[in-house]
ROROFI-295515 format. One record per residue (C-alpha): x, y, z. Coordinates in steps of 0.1 Angstrom, whole numbers, plus 5000, padded with zeros to 4 digits. Example, Ala and Ser with C-alpha at 12.3 -4.5 7.8 and 13.67 -1.06 7.14 Angstrom:
ROROFI-295515
512349555078 513749895071 
This chain:
ROROFI-295515
500050005000 502850245010 504750144978 501750234955 501350564973 504950644967 504750564930 501650794927 503551074944 506551034920 504151044890 502451354902 505751534908 506851434872 503651574857 504051894876 507651934863 506551864827 503752114831 506252374843 508552314813 505452334792 504652234756 505252474728 502352594707 502052814676 501653184682 498153344679 496753664665 499253694637 498854004616 500754134586 501254494574 500554544546 498054274537 497854204508 501554244502 502654524480 505554564455 507654874462 510554914439 511854564434 511154464469 508254304488 508554414524 506254354554 506054354592 504654054610 503354054646 501753794668 501253674704 502553384724 499653294748 500253254785 501752904793 502152824757 505952854754 507852594775 510752714796 513152504776 511452534742 512952674710 510952814682 512352934649 509953134627 510653184590 508553394566 508053204533 506553354502 504953064482 504053094445 503252854417 506852784405 508652804438 509052984471 511253254485 512553224521 512953524543 515153584573 514353364603 514053474639 514553244670 512553254702 513553064733 512052964767 513453124798 515552814807 516752734772 520552744767 520352854730 520453214720 517253394709 514553624720 513153504754 509553424759 508453364795 506253074803 503853244827 503553574810 503653474773 504553764751 504453924717 506753904687 507554104656 509654024626 510354184593 510254004560 511854124527 511753944493 513354034460 510454034435 510253824404 507253834381 506153474391 505353604426 502453824414 499953554426 501453434459 500753364496 502853454526 503353174552 505153134585 507252824588 507952694623 510752474636 509752384672 511952204697 510552114731 512751954757 515251854731 512651694708 511451844675 507651914675 506051914641 504152234632 502452304599 503052624579 500452894585 499253124558 499153484570 498753704540 497953714503 500253884476 501154074457 499754404446 502054504417 500154804405 503454994406 504454804375 501654964355 503855284355 504955244319 506055444289 504655244260 501855494256 504155794253 505055934220 508655884210 510556144190 510856164152 514256294139 513156584116 513956624079 515456954067 513556944034 512557294022 510157333993 511857663984 515457723991 517258043986 520458083966 522458403965 524858533938 527058833944 529359033922 531259363921 531859593891 534959813895 535160173881 538060393873 538860693896 536160963892 534360763865 530960583864 531160423829 530760043827 533759883811 533559573790 536259403810 534159443842 531059313825 532858993818 534358933852 533658593868 530958723892 528958913866 529158613841 527858383868 524858613874 524158633837 524358253835 521858213864 519458453848 519658253815 518957933834 515958093851 514358173817 511257963813 512157753844 509357753870 511757593895 513957913896 512458253906 514158583912 513358683947 515259013952 517859203932 519859473950 522359703933 524359943954 526760223943 529860323962 532660583960 535960563978 536560824006 538561063986 537561393970 534661603979 531461463993 529461623964 531661443938 531461113956 527661133959 527361193922 529760903914 528060653937 524660753923 525760713886 527560383893 524360243909 522160373881 524360253852 524659903867 520859893873 520259983836 522559713825 520959443847 517459553838 518359473801 519659133812 516359053830 514359173800 516458963776 515658653796 511958753800 512258783838 510759033861 512259163893 512059483914 515659613916 516459793948 519659943961 521360233978 524360453976 527360503998 529060823989 532160774010 532860414019 534760454051 533460124065 534759944034 538060134038 538460034074 537859664066 540259664037 542959824059 542459564086 542859284061 545859444044 549559384050 550559754046 553059904069 551760154093 548160024089 547660044127 548560414124 545860464098 543360274118 544060494148 543360804126 539960654117 539060604153 540260954164 538561164138 534861154129 534761434104 535261284069 537361574055 539661584085 540061204083 540961224046 543461504053 545161334082 545561014061 547061214032 549461364056 550961014060 552561064026 554460734024 551560504034 548960704015 550660623982 550260253990 546660314000 545860493967 547360193948 546159893968 543059993988 541060273971 540560113936 538559823951 536160073968 535160243935 532459993927 528859883924 527759583943 525259333930 523259093952 520858853935 518658623956 516958333938 514158103950 514957743940 511757543941 512157183951 510256873941 506556863947 504956593968 503756413938 507156433922 508756283953 506256003953 506655933916 510455933918 510355693948 508555443927 510555493895 514055613905 514355633943 518155663941 517756013927 516156143959 518156323985 518056204021 516056514030 513456424003 513256064015 512756164051 510156424041 508456184017 507955934045 505656184062 503456214032 501855884041 499655774070 500455414062 503355334085 504455054061 505055314034 506855534060 509155244068 509755184031 511055544027 513155524058 514655184047 515655334013 517255624032 519355384053 520355204021 521355524002 522655724031 523855474057 525755734077 522655944085 521255844118 517755994114 516155714093 517355454118 515855664146 512555704128 512255334120 512855274157 510055524166 507555344143 508454994157 508155124192 504655254186 503754924170 504854744201 507754574183 510254654210 513054424198 512954574163 512754924178 515754864200 517854734170 517155034149 517655284177 521055124186 522155174150 521155534152 523055564185 526155424169 526055694142 525155984166 525355884203 524956244214 521656304197 518956394223 516056234203 517855904199 518755884236 515155974246 513755694224 516355444237 515255544273 511655454264 512455114249 514955024275 512455104302 509954874285 512554594288 512854674326 516454794326 515855094348 519555184353 520355194315 517055384308 518155654333 521555684315 519955734281 517355974296 520156174311 521856204277 518656344263 519156634287 515456704290 515456884256 513056644238 510056424244 508056384276 511156384298 509356444331 506956154327 509855914319 511856044349 508856004371 508255654359 511755554367 511255694403 507955504406 509555174395 512255224421 509755294448 510855654451 507355784453 507956134466 510456204438 508056044413 505256274422 507556584419 508756474385 505256414371 504056754381 500856844364 501456644332 498756374328 499956024320 499255664329 502355674351 501255984370 497855814376 499655504390 501455724414 498255884426 496755534431 499755424451 499255744472 495555654475 494455974459 491855814437 490056134426 493356284413 494155944396 490855934378 491056294367 494556234354 493455934333 490756144317 493356384305 495856134290 496556234255 496855894240 494755654262 495555294257 494654954273 496655044305 494655364308 491455164310 492954904333 493955174358 490455304358 489254954367 491754944396 490355274409 486955114407 488054814426 489655024454 486655254457 484154964454 482755104421 481754784403 480554974372 483955134368 485654804373 483654634345 483854924321 487554964326 488354594321 486054564291 487954844273 491354724284 490754374271 489354494239 492454714233 494954444245 493854084251 496854024274 494954204301 492453914303 495253694317 496653964339 493354044356 493053674366 496153704387 495754064399 494954074436 493554424431 490354254419 490153974445 486954094460 485154064426 486553714419 483153544425 481053814408 479153674378 479554004357 483254014365 483653644354 481653714322 484353954311 487053694315 485353434294 
């Protein structure tokens, strides 16, 4: 009897000791912030908190908690945290048996696209009195809202490298007719100088040619700064008049009409000064000082004549060239018409200039014809970057990003400093997700072309730099700016921005649907998704994974759009 009583006492004491050591249990009241998980930059971060109930954590227990993000093709394991009972020898955060306690841990995962539809779990490794205690993983959150990634640039207009084609180009011909001292008679030798012969030839070529038109004809008469002002005024006037009579006959001979204008310069002191500056005469600096010191023409002339030695040289080398009439003929050269460019492209494209080809491409709304012109330009003028850039622009707008990138890189090799090329490369590189390289290209565009601020803001958004993004977008409406408003939970501003987008696309409509989901506006959800899928069918698959629409998953109208 006493022996049985003793055994019962030992068993009781053992049970009491086991109870004091305690069994380990999973924590309770686990919460996650944010929930659902949200992509910021290229990271998915969250804070996890929970409670260890009273007498639920043994004094010698050890519990390792590990956040795990599970998705269809794998899982990402976060950083573990160890909790230990008050009598455990291992290191960790102590949890007291009688009081229980709370815990917090932070989880951070590098995002990959496969994670878009995922779930966050806690994984437990429990050891109680030296023995491992099996515990199942516990789901604690859904993931991942990736609305940030809808900040995109594919709806932006990339930049066309302009042509320099001019329908009418101006050509200028100039000539001088020299006269003998104190004379105004036209000499045959001067009427046959190279400049005059060229003007006469041009006028002959213009005869009956509707591609060449006389724009202006100016004839000015000059006299050198010697002699009296009265004499010089008469000489300059007669020289201008005689030259005008001669050229009027030339115009009449070629059946051309032109208003001849002109003026006279009685004493050509400015011409004298320039000629002296360009001369190699000794004492020219002395003469130039006289010009600067005296304003009165007669006193100037007398002071220069006082320099007897140098004046002789001036009379021989400088003054003869100032006794002249000056002719300035401006012609309008009319280029090919639109129809002529189109016709030549089909019959003899090799005869077109690069400017005509670049201009000709813009005569068509059909982008295939535009590309045909640009391709011919790259063939005939392979060192001109503009056609490669413009092919890249078209392919980008078509959504052919690989082809766009190839053409733009060719343009970059030819002119790596061009702002348009760098801006366009920033767009296509950002579509590929290479944010760092996109920022380099954007920097080289120097903000001088394209929608620089929107691209800069998009880069900030995709990096999770939301304050910088908002500042960069400013008041410019774009899909990316609307994304930033959504992330900031300013849905009224986001919706207003989307209504003002210049070139709305499928993403524009999809963002409206997200606003509807967040504001519980079912009609806006359905309307936005309907338009988005009609514009781009890829959104049908995206919406199936997008946790933004989780609350509508069982709605019949919502499901009807997806089937």
